Chimera marker file (.cmm) of the C-alpha trace (Angstrom):
<marker_set name="trace">
<marker id="1" x="13.100" y="57.734" z="-18.126" r="1" g="1" b="0" radius="0.5"/>
<marker id="2" x="11.798" y="55.614" z="-20.928" r="1" g="1" b="0" radius="0.5"/>
<marker id="3" x="15.169" y="54.829" z="-22.485" r="1" g="1" b="0" radius="0.5"/>
<marker id="4" x="18.482" y="55.387" z="-20.765" r="1" g="1" b="0" radius="0.5"/>
<marker id="5" x="20.189" y="53.965" z="-23.838" r="1" g="1" b="0" radius="0.5"/>
<marker id="6" x="18.574" y="56.544" z="-26.131" r="1" g="1" b="0" radius="0.5"/>
<marker id="7" x="19.547" y="59.361" z="-23.743" r="1" g="1" b="0" radius="0.5"/>
<marker id="8" x="23.087" y="57.997" z="-23.541" r="1" g="1" b="0" radius="0.5"/>
<marker id="9" x="23.391" y="57.796" z="-27.322" r="1" g="1" b="0" radius="0.5"/>
<marker id="10" x="22.068" y="61.351" z="-27.635" r="1" g="1" b="0" radius="0.5"/>
<marker id="11" x="24.642" y="62.601" z="-25.118" r="1" g="1" b="0" radius="0.5"/>
<marker id="12" x="27.466" y="60.774" z="-26.869" r="1" g="1" b="0" radius="0.5"/>
<marker id="13" x="26.336" y="62.196" z="-30.215" r="1" g="1" b="0" radius="0.5"/>
<marker id="14" x="26.224" y="65.722" z="-28.798" r="1" g="1" b="0" radius="0.5"/>
<marker id="15" x="29.756" y="65.322" z="-27.442" r="1" g="1" b="0" radius="0.5"/>
<marker id="16" x="30.970" y="63.998" z="-30.794" r="1" g="1" b="0" radius="0.5"/>
<marker id="17" x="29.347" y="66.795" z="-32.797" r="1" g="1" b="0" radius="0.5"/>
<marker id="18" x="30.739" y="69.409" z="-30.404" r="1" g="1" b="0" radius="0.5"/>
<marker id="19" x="34.221" y="67.899" z="-30.637" r="1" g="1" b="0" radius="0.5"/>
<marker id="20" x="34.121" y="67.805" z="-34.448" r="1" g="1" b="0" radius="0.5"/>
<marker id="21" x="32.662" y="71.312" z="-34.745" r="1" g="1" b="0" radius="0.5"/>
<marker id="22" x="34.413" y="73.424" z="-32.099" r="1" g="1" b="0" radius="0.5"/>
<marker id="23" x="33.473" y="76.704" z="-33.777" r="1" g="1" b="0" radius="0.5"/>
<marker id="24" x="29.757" y="75.975" z="-33.895" r="1" g="1" b="0" radius="0.5"/>
<marker id="25" x="27.146" y="76.565" z="-31.229" r="1" g="1" b="0" radius="0.5"/>
<marker id="26" x="27.454" y="73.534" z="-28.903" r="1" g="1" b="0" radius="0.5"/>
<marker id="27" x="24.675" y="70.977" z="-29.124" r="1" g="1" b="0" radius="0.5"/>
<marker id="28" x="23.041" y="70.350" z="-25.749" r="1" g="1" b="0" radius="0.5"/>
<marker id="29" x="22.049" y="66.753" z="-24.931" r="1" g="1" b="0" radius="0.5"/>
<marker id="30" x="18.297" y="66.231" z="-24.705" r="1" g="1" b="0" radius="0.5"/>
<marker id="31" x="18.351" y="65.195" z="-21.030" r="1" g="1" b="0" radius="0.5"/>
<marker id="32" x="20.339" y="68.319" z="-20.131" r="1" g="1" b="0" radius="0.5"/>
<marker id="33" x="17.862" y="70.490" z="-22.000" r="1" g="1" b="0" radius="0.5"/>
<marker id="34" x="14.851" y="68.824" z="-20.359" r="1" g="1" b="0" radius="0.5"/>
<marker id="35" x="16.161" y="69.097" z="-16.805" r="1" g="1" b="0" radius="0.5"/>
<marker id="36" x="18.059" y="72.396" z="-16.993" r="1" g="1" b="0" radius="0.5"/>
<marker id="37" x="15.328" y="74.411" z="-15.307" r="1" g="1" b="0" radius="0.5"/>
<marker id="38" x="13.628" y="71.590" z="-13.402" r="1" g="1" b="0" radius="0.5"/>
<marker id="39" x="13.341" y="72.412" z="-9.698" r="1" g="1" b="0" radius="0.5"/>
<marker id="40" x="14.447" y="70.133" z="-6.907" r="1" g="1" b="0" radius="0.5"/>
<marker id="41" x="16.931" y="67.313" z="-6.730" r="1" g="1" b="0" radius="0.5"/>
<marker id="42" x="17.484" y="64.548" z="-9.264" r="1" g="1" b="0" radius="0.5"/>
<marker id="43" x="16.903" y="60.947" z="-8.170" r="1" g="1" b="0" radius="0.5"/>
<marker id="44" x="16.796" y="57.921" z="-10.461" r="1" g="1" b="0" radius="0.5"/>
<marker id="45" x="15.489" y="54.549" z="-9.287" r="1" g="1" b="0" radius="0.5"/>
<marker id="46" x="15.781" y="51.495" z="-11.492" r="1" g="1" b="0" radius="0.5"/>
<marker id="47" x="15.033" y="47.783" z="-11.275" r="1" g="1" b="0" radius="0.5"/>
<marker id="48" x="18.295" y="47.392" z="-13.194" r="1" g="1" b="0" radius="0.5"/>
<marker id="49" x="21.913" y="48.126" z="-12.271" r="1" g="1" b="0" radius="0.5"/>
<marker id="50" x="22.737" y="51.595" z="-10.948" r="1" g="1" b="0" radius="0.5"/>
<marker id="51" x="25.092" y="51.948" z="-13.877" r="1" g="1" b="0" radius="0.5"/>
<marker id="52" x="22.109" y="52.396" z="-16.187" r="1" g="1" b="0" radius="0.5"/>
<marker id="53" x="21.040" y="55.809" z="-14.827" r="1" g="1" b="0" radius="0.5"/>
<marker id="54" x="24.656" y="56.629" z="-13.957" r="1" g="1" b="0" radius="0.5"/>
<marker id="55" x="25.625" y="56.447" z="-17.614" r="1" g="1" b="0" radius="0.5"/>
<marker id="56" x="23.674" y="59.647" z="-18.321" r="1" g="1" b="0" radius="0.5"/>
<marker id="57" x="24.583" y="61.456" z="-15.101" r="1" g="1" b="0" radius="0.5"/>
<marker id="58" x="27.379" y="63.454" z="-16.756" r="1" g="1" b="0" radius="0.5"/>
<marker id="59" x="24.754" y="65.347" z="-18.767" r="1" g="1" b="0" radius="0.5"/>
<marker id="60" x="22.564" y="66.147" z="-15.776" r="1" g="1" b="0" radius="0.5"/>
<marker id="61" x="22.504" y="69.813" z="-14.754" r="1" g="1" b="0" radius="0.5"/>
<marker id="62" x="22.986" y="68.781" z="-11.106" r="1" g="1" b="0" radius="0.5"/>
<marker id="63" x="24.211" y="65.682" z="-9.262" r="1" g="1" b="0" radius="0.5"/>
<marker id="64" x="22.081" y="62.587" z="-9.761" r="1" g="1" b="0" radius="0.5"/>
<marker id="65" x="21.367" y="60.228" z="-6.866" r="1" g="1" b="0" radius="0.5"/>
<marker id="66" x="20.918" y="56.712" z="-8.217" r="1" g="1" b="0" radius="0.5"/>
<marker id="67" x="19.222" y="53.658" z="-6.772" r="1" g="1" b="0" radius="0.5"/>
<marker id="68" x="19.314" y="50.305" z="-8.500" r="1" g="1" b="0" radius="0.5"/>
<marker id="69" x="19.241" y="46.567" z="-8.085" r="1" g="1" b="0" radius="0.5"/>
<marker id="70" x="22.890" y="45.658" z="-8.498" r="1" g="1" b="0" radius="0.5"/>
<marker id="71" x="22.181" y="41.988" z="-8.859" r="1" g="1" b="0" radius="0.5"/>
<marker id="72" x="19.335" y="39.520" z="-9.003" r="1" g="1" b="0" radius="0.5"/>
<marker id="73" x="18.411" y="36.103" z="-7.689" r="1" g="1" b="0" radius="0.5"/>
<marker id="74" x="18.173" y="37.254" z="-4.076" r="1" g="1" b="0" radius="0.5"/>
<marker id="75" x="14.413" y="37.606" z="-3.956" r="1" g="1" b="0" radius="0.5"/>
<marker id="76" x="11.234" y="35.951" z="-5.094" r="1" g="1" b="0" radius="0.5"/>
<marker id="77" x="9.669" y="38.975" z="-6.763" r="1" g="1" b="0" radius="0.5"/>
<marker id="78" x="9.943" y="42.661" z="-7.611" r="1" g="1" b="0" radius="0.5"/>
<marker id="79" x="8.726" y="43.843" z="-4.191" r="1" g="1" b="0" radius="0.5"/>
<marker id="80" x="11.346" y="41.773" z="-2.375" r="1" g="1" b="0" radius="0.5"/>
<marker id="81" x="14.002" y="42.759" z="-4.917" r="1" g="1" b="0" radius="0.5"/>
<marker id="82" x="13.314" y="46.463" z="-4.416" r="1" g="1" b="0" radius="0.5"/>
<marker id="83" x="13.312" y="46.054" z="-0.650" r="1" g="1" b="0" radius="0.5"/>
<marker id="84" x="16.559" y="44.068" z="-0.607" r="1" g="1" b="0" radius="0.5"/>
<marker id="85" x="18.419" y="46.485" z="-2.904" r="1" g="1" b="0" radius="0.5"/>
<marker id="86" x="16.927" y="49.589" z="-1.227" r="1" g="1" b="0" radius="0.5"/>
<marker id="87" x="15.077" y="50.839" z="-4.303" r="1" g="1" b="0" radius="0.5"/>
<marker id="88" x="11.510" y="50.802" z="-2.991" r="1" g="1" b="0" radius="0.5"/>
<marker id="89" x="9.454" y="53.924" z="-2.289" r="1" g="1" b="0" radius="0.5"/>
<marker id="90" x="10.979" y="54.312" z="1.181" r="1" g="1" b="0" radius="0.5"/>
<marker id="91" x="14.472" y="54.592" z="-0.221" r="1" g="1" b="0" radius="0.5"/>
<marker id="92" x="13.392" y="56.898" z="-3.038" r="1" g="1" b="0" radius="0.5"/>
<marker id="93" x="12.003" y="59.237" z="-0.372" r="1" g="1" b="0" radius="0.5"/>
<marker id="94" x="15.195" y="58.882" z="1.666" r="1" g="1" b="0" radius="0.5"/>
<marker id="95" x="17.417" y="59.584" z="-1.370" r="1" g="1" b="0" radius="0.5"/>
<marker id="96" x="15.400" y="62.699" z="-2.172" r="1" g="1" b="0" radius="0.5"/>
<marker id="97" x="15.549" y="63.985" z="1.399" r="1" g="1" b="0" radius="0.5"/>
<marker id="98" x="19.233" y="63.171" z="1.643" r="1" g="1" b="0" radius="0.5"/>
<marker id="99" x="19.961" y="65.188" z="-1.515" r="1" g="1" b="0" radius="0.5"/>
<marker id="100" x="17.904" y="68.097" z="-0.190" r="1" g="1" b="0" radius="0.5"/>
<marker id="101" x="19.837" y="67.941" z="3.086" r="1" g="1" b="0" radius="0.5"/>
<marker id="102" x="23.187" y="67.958" z="1.269" r="1" g="1" b="0" radius="0.5"/>
<marker id="103" x="22.045" y="70.993" z="-0.721" r="1" g="1" b="0" radius="0.5"/>
<marker id="104" x="21.223" y="72.740" z="2.560" r="1" g="1" b="0" radius="0.5"/>
<marker id="105" x="17.498" y="72.937" z="1.798" r="1" g="1" b="0" radius="0.5"/>
<marker id="106" x="16.252" y="70.898" z="4.748" r="1" g="1" b="0" radius="0.5"/>
<marker id="107" x="17.485" y="70.169" z="8.255" r="1" g="1" b="0" radius="0.5"/>
<marker id="108" x="19.083" y="66.853" z="9.168" r="1" g="1" b="0" radius="0.5"/>
<marker id="109" x="16.236" y="66.208" z="11.602" r="1" g="1" b="0" radius="0.5"/>
<marker id="110" x="13.891" y="65.776" z="8.615" r="1" g="1" b="0" radius="0.5"/>
<marker id="111" x="16.115" y="63.017" z="7.226" r="1" g="1" b="0" radius="0.5"/>
<marker id="112" x="16.501" y="61.392" z="10.652" r="1" g="1" b="0" radius="0.5"/>
<marker id="113" x="12.727" y="61.545" z="11.157" r="1" g="1" b="0" radius="0.5"/>
<marker id="114" x="12.083" y="59.946" z="7.772" r="1" g="1" b="0" radius="0.5"/>
<marker id="115" x="14.519" y="57.121" z="8.520" r="1" g="1" b="0" radius="0.5"/>
<marker id="116" x="12.614" y="56.399" z="11.726" r="1" g="1" b="0" radius="0.5"/>
<marker id="117" x="9.137" y="56.869" z="10.214" r="1" g="1" b="0" radius="0.5"/>
<marker id="118" x="9.921" y="54.675" z="7.196" r="1" g="1" b="0" radius="0.5"/>
<marker id="119" x="11.407" y="51.919" z="9.339" r="1" g="1" b="0" radius="0.5"/>
<marker id="120" x="14.771" y="51.977" z="7.562" r="1" g="1" b="0" radius="0.5"/>
<marker id="121" x="17.426" y="49.861" z="9.257" r="1" g="1" b="0" radius="0.5"/>
<marker id="122" x="20.631" y="51.927" z="9.034" r="1" g="1" b="0" radius="0.5"/>
<marker id="123" x="22.681" y="48.993" z="10.383" r="1" g="1" b="0" radius="0.5"/>
<marker id="124" x="21.636" y="46.698" z="7.528" r="1" g="1" b="0" radius="0.5"/>
<marker id="125" x="24.636" y="45.470" z="5.525" r="1" g="1" b="0" radius="0.5"/>
<marker id="126" x="25.120" y="47.014" z="2.076" r="1" g="1" b="0" radius="0.5"/>
<marker id="127" x="23.106" y="44.776" z="-0.279" r="1" g="1" b="0" radius="0.5"/>
<marker id="128" x="25.703" y="45.106" z="-3.021" r="1" g="1" b="0" radius="0.5"/>
<marker id="129" x="28.434" y="43.563" z="-0.878" r="1" g="1" b="0" radius="0.5"/>
<marker id="130" x="26.374" y="40.866" z="0.868" r="1" g="1" b="0" radius="0.5"/>
<link id1="1" id2="2" r="1" g="1" b="0" radius="0.2"/>
<link id1="2" id2="3" r="1" g="1" b="0" radius="0.2"/>
<link id1="3" id2="4" r="1" g="1" b="0" radius="0.2"/>
<link id1="4" id2="5" r="1" g="1" b="0" radius="0.2"/>
<link id1="5" id2="6" r="1" g="1" b="0" radius="0.2"/>
<link id1="6" id2="7" r="1" g="1" b="0" radius="0.2"/>
<link id1="7" id2="8" r="1" g="1" b="0" radius="0.2"/>
<link id1="8" id2="9" r="1" g="1" b="0" radius="0.2"/>
<link id1="9" id2="10" r="1" g="1" b="0" radius="0.2"/>
<link id1="10" id2="11" r="1" g="1" b="0" radius="0.2"/>
<link id1="11" id2="12" r="1" g="1" b="0" radius="0.2"/>
<link id1="12" id2="13" r="1" g="1" b="0" radius="0.2"/>
<link id1="13" id2="14" r="1" g="1" b="0" radius="0.2"/>
<link id1="14" id2="15" r="1" g="1" b="0" radius="0.2"/>
<link id1="15" id2="16" r="1" g="1" b="0" radius="0.2"/>
<link id1="16" id2="17" r="1" g="1" b="0" radius="0.2"/>
<link id1="17" id2="18" r="1" g="1" b="0" radius="0.2"/>
<link id1="18" id2="19" r="1" g="1" b="0" radius="0.2"/>
<link id1="19" id2="20" r="1" g="1" b="0" radius="0.2"/>
<link id1="20" id2="21" r="1" g="1" b="0" radius="0.2"/>
<link id1="21" id2="22" r="1" g="1" b="0" radius="0.2"/>
<link id1="22" id2="23" r="1" g="1" b="0" radius="0.2"/>
<link id1="23" id2="24" r="1" g="1" b="0" radius="0.2"/>
<link id1="24" id2="25" r="1" g="1" b="0" radius="0.2"/>
<link id1="25" id2="26" r="1" g="1" b="0" radius="0.2"/>
<link id1="26" id2="27" r="1" g="1" b="0" radius="0.2"/>
<link id1="27" id2="28" r="1" g="1" b="0" radius="0.2"/>
<link id1="28" id2="29" r="1" g="1" b="0" radius="0.2"/>
<link id1="29" id2="30" r="1" g="1" b="0" radius="0.2"/>
<link id1="30" id2="31" r="1" g="1" b="0" radius="0.2"/>
<link id1="31" id2="32" r="1" g="1" b="0" radius="0.2"/>
<link id1="32" id2="33" r="1" g="1" b="0" radius="0.2"/>
<link id1="33" id2="34" r="1" g="1" b="0" radius="0.2"/>
<link id1="34" id2="35" r="1" g="1" b="0" radius="0.2"/>
<link id1="35" id2="36" r="1" g="1" b="0" radius="0.2"/>
<link id1="36" id2="37" r="1" g="1" b="0" radius="0.2"/>
<link id1="37" id2="38" r="1" g="1" b="0" radius="0.2"/>
<link id1="38" id2="39" r="1" g="1" b="0" radius="0.2"/>
<link id1="39" id2="40" r="1" g="1" b="0" radius="0.2"/>
<link id1="40" id2="41" r="1" g="1" b="0" radius="0.2"/>
<link id1="41" id2="42" r="1" g="1" b="0" radius="0.2"/>
<link id1="42" id2="43" r="1" g="1" b="0" radius="0.2"/>
<link id1="43" id2="44" r="1" g="1" b="0" radius="0.2"/>
<link id1="44" id2="45" r="1" g="1" b="0" radius="0.2"/>
<link id1="45" id2="46" r="1" g="1" b="0" radius="0.2"/>
<link id1="46" id2="47" r="1" g="1" b="0" radius="0.2"/>
<link id1="47" id2="48" r="1" g="1" b="0" radius="0.2"/>
<link id1="48" id2="49" r="1" g="1" b="0" radius="0.2"/>
<link id1="49" id2="50" r="1" g="1" b="0" radius="0.2"/>
<link id1="50" id2="51" r="1" g="1" b="0" radius="0.2"/>
<link id1="51" id2="52" r="1" g="1" b="0" radius="0.2"/>
<link id1="52" id2="53" r="1" g="1" b="0" radius="0.2"/>
<link id1="53" id2="54" r="1" g="1" b="0" radius="0.2"/>
<link id1="54" id2="55" r="1" g="1" b="0" radius="0.2"/>
<link id1="55" id2="56" r="1" g="1" b="0" radius="0.2"/>
<link id1="56" id2="57" r="1" g="1" b="0" radius="0.2"/>
<link id1="57" id2="58" r="1" g="1" b="0" radius="0.2"/>
<link id1="58" id2="59" r="1" g="1" b="0" radius="0.2"/>
<link id1="59" id2="60" r="1" g="1" b="0" radius="0.2"/>
<link id1="60" id2="61" r="1" g="1" b="0" radius="0.2"/>
<link id1="61" id2="62" r="1" g="1" b="0" radius="0.2"/>
<link id1="62" id2="63" r="1" g="1" b="0" radius="0.2"/>
<link id1="63" id2="64" r="1" g="1" b="0" radius="0.2"/>
<link id1="64" id2="65" r="1" g="1" b="0" radius="0.2"/>
<link id1="65" id2="66" r="1" g="1" b="0" radius="0.2"/>
<link id1="66" id2="67" r="1" g="1" b="0" radius="0.2"/>
<link id1="67" id2="68" r="1" g="1" b="0" radius="0.2"/>
<link id1="68" id2="69" r="1" g="1" b="0" radius="0.2"/>
<link id1="69" id2="70" r="1" g="1" b="0" radius="0.2"/>
<link id1="70" id2="71" r="1" g="1" b="0" radius="0.2"/>
<link id1="71" id2="72" r="1" g="1" b="0" radius="0.2"/>
<link id1="72" id2="73" r="1" g="1" b="0" radius="0.2"/>
<link id1="73" id2="74" r="1" g="1" b="0" radius="0.2"/>
<link id1="74" id2="75" r="1" g="1" b="0" radius="0.2"/>
<link id1="75" id2="76" r="1" g="1" b="0" radius="0.2"/>
<link id1="76" id2="77" r="1" g="1" b="0" radius="0.2"/>
<link id1="77" id2="78" r="1" g="1" b="0" radius="0.2"/>
<link id1="78" id2="79" r="1" g="1" b="0" radius="0.2"/>
<link id1="79" id2="80" r="1" g="1" b="0" radius="0.2"/>
<link id1="80" id2="81" r="1" g="1" b="0" radius="0.2"/>
<link id1="81" id2="82" r="1" g="1" b="0" radius="0.2"/>
<link id1="82" id2="83" r="1" g="1" b="0" radius="0.2"/>
<link id1="83" id2="84" r="1" g="1" b="0" radius="0.2"/>
<link id1="84" id2="85" r="1" g="1" b="0" radius="0.2"/>
<link id1="85" id2="86" r="1" g="1" b="0" radius="0.2"/>
<link id1="86" id2="87" r="1" g="1" b="0" radius="0.2"/>
<link id1="87" id2="88" r="1" g="1" b="0" radius="0.2"/>
<link id1="88" id2="89" r="1" g="1" b="0" radius="0.2"/>
<link id1="89" id2="90" r="1" g="1" b="0" radius="0.2"/>
<link id1="90" id2="91" r="1" g="1" b="0" radius="0.2"/>
<link id1="91" id2="92" r="1" g="1" b="0" radius="0.2"/>
<link id1="92" id2="93" r="1" g="1" b="0" radius="0.2"/>
<link id1="93" id2="94" r="1" g="1" b="0" radius="0.2"/>
<link id1="94" id2="95" r="1" g="1" b="0" radius="0.2"/>
<link id1="95" id2="96" r="1" g="1" b="0" radius="0.2"/>
<link id1="96" id2="97" r="1" g="1" b="0" radius="0.2"/>
<link id1="97" id2="98" r="1" g="1" b="0" radius="0.2"/>
<link id1="98" id2="99" r="1" g="1" b="0" radius="0.2"/>
<link id1="99" id2="100" r="1" g="1" b="0" radius="0.2"/>
<link id1="100" id2="101" r="1" g="1" b="0" radius="0.2"/>
<link id1="101" id2="102" r="1" g="1" b="0" radius="0.2"/>
<link id1="102" id2="103" r="1" g="1" b="0" radius="0.2"/>
<link id1="103" id2="104" r="1" g="1" b="0" radius="0.2"/>
<link id1="104" id2="105" r="1" g="1" b="0" radius="0.2"/>
<link id1="105" id2="106" r="1" g="1" b="0" radius="0.2"/>
<link id1="106" id2="107" r="1" g="1" b="0" radius="0.2"/>
<link id1="107" id2="108" r="1" g="1" b="0" radius="0.2"/>
<link id1="108" id2="109" r="1" g="1" b="0" radius="0.2"/>
<link id1="109" id2="110" r="1" g="1" b="0" radius="0.2"/>
<link id1="110" id2="111" r="1" g="1" b="0" radius="0.2"/>
<link id1="111" id2="112" r="1" g="1" b="0" radius="0.2"/>
<link id1="112" id2="113" r="1" g="1" b="0" radius="0.2"/>
<link id1="113" id2="114" r="1" g="1" b="0" radius="0.2"/>
<link id1="114" id2="115" r="1" g="1" b="0" radius="0.2"/>
<link id1="115" id2="116" r="1" g="1" b="0" radius="0.2"/>
<link id1="116" id2="117" r="1" g="1" b="0" radius="0.2"/>
<link id1="117" id2="118" r="1" g="1" b="0" radius="0.2"/>
<link id1="118" id2="119" r="1" g="1" b="0" radius="0.2"/>
<link id1="119" id2="120" r="1" g="1" b="0" radius="0.2"/>
<link id1="120" id2="121" r="1" g="1" b="0" radius="0.2"/>
<link id1="121" id2="122" r="1" g="1" b="0" radius="0.2"/>
<link id1="122" id2="123" r="1" g="1" b="0" radius="0.2"/>
<link id1="123" id2="124" r="1" g="1" b="0" radius="0.2"/>
<link id1="124" id2="125" r="1" g="1" b="0" radius="0.2"/>
<link id1="125" id2="126" r="1" g="1" b="0" radius="0.2"/>
<link id1="126" id2="127" r="1" g="1" b="0" radius="0.2"/>
<link id1="127" id2="128" r="1" g="1" b="0" radius="0.2"/>
<link id1="128" id2="129" r="1" g="1" b="0" radius="0.2"/>
<link id1="129" id2="130" r="1" g="1" b="0" radius="0.2"/>
</marker_set>
């Protein structure tokens, strides 16, 4: 996504226009239109707060799994930040596989195997609450 704010404003505008014009053909938010026929699961990863992609999730055609860095100052650079807040490539893969598992498209063993192969510590404390 290049601009969550622009997508949010578009969604809000669509809701407003639809509310003010109940007899007209409903306007579909741009993000809904773009992703309506997209295959697969929807995962958003951001170097910002999870709330940024979450603010457009209501207009997604399917559930959106979000990853984000819910804080800063805990690392010396982007790589460490993404690792600490579980937003690096390993966790993007895990989020995708987890969504596919919950949709019944893959077996749990695939997720378990990825956790092991990617070296993900499932006992690590939640970075948001540490």
